N, C-alpha and C positions, 0 to 999 in steps of 0.2 A: 424365310423361303428355303423350302427343302427340294433338292434335286431328286427326281426320280430316275433311277438307272434302269434301263430295260434289262430284263433278265430272262433268258430262256428256260422252259421247262426242263432242258436237258442238261443244264449247268452242273447239277450235282451228280447225277449219273455219269457225265462225261468227264467230270473231274475225278471221280472215284476209279473210273477205268484208266484214266491217265496216271494217276497215282500207282495203281497196279502195275502198269507198264514200267514207270520209274522204279518201283520196288524190284521189278523183275530184272531190270538192267543194273541196279546196284548189286544185287545178290549174285547175279550171274557174273558180273566182273570180279566179285570176291570169291569165285569158284564154288558158289552155292545155287546151282541151277534148279535143284529141287525145291529149296526154300522159297526161291523167286517164283516159281510156278504156283506153289501153294499161296503165296501173297497175292499174285494175280488173281487167282481163282477165287480167293476171299473177297477181293475189291469188286470183281466182275459179279459175284453173287449179291453183294451189296447193291450194286447198280440195278441189277435185275429184280431185286426185291423192292427197291423204291419205285421203280417203274410199274411192277406188277400189283403192288398194294396201294398205289396212290389214289385209286378210285374208292378203295374200301376202308382206308385208315386215314384218319385225320391228320396223324403225326407225318405220314408218308407224304401226304398232299401238301402239307406246309413246307415239307423239306424240298419237295419237287417244284411247287408253285406258291410262293409265299403270299400272294395277294389273290388267291382264288375267289374270295368272296369278302364281304364286309366283316364278318366274323374274324377271319384270319388278318385282315388289315387293321384291325383293332388291336392286334398284338403289339403293333410297332408304335402306337401313338403316345402313350405316356406310362412311366412306371407306376407301380402302385404306391400308395402312401406308406411311408416307413412306420414300422410299430412303434409304440409309445415308449417302450424301453430303450429303443435306439436313440431317439432324439433327446431323452432326459438325461442321459448319462454323458452327452457331448457338450 
């Protein structure tokens, strides 16, 4: 039996903005506020890109909502079989 944890569509964008704020705080405390602002801008740009392209890109949609449809749900079912060369040498 496998537990299904509810996951919000905003988890990845929210974590990226949170990491940006964390980077800002760490770099600010080390007397590098410019680097912290650049780090925050990069992480916010990543979050905006995930939200903006989730309807157009399959990769962004899986990152934002991993169980959007049955095709993406199949990614978590089972690993592909190992290649023949992997099992013969063990």
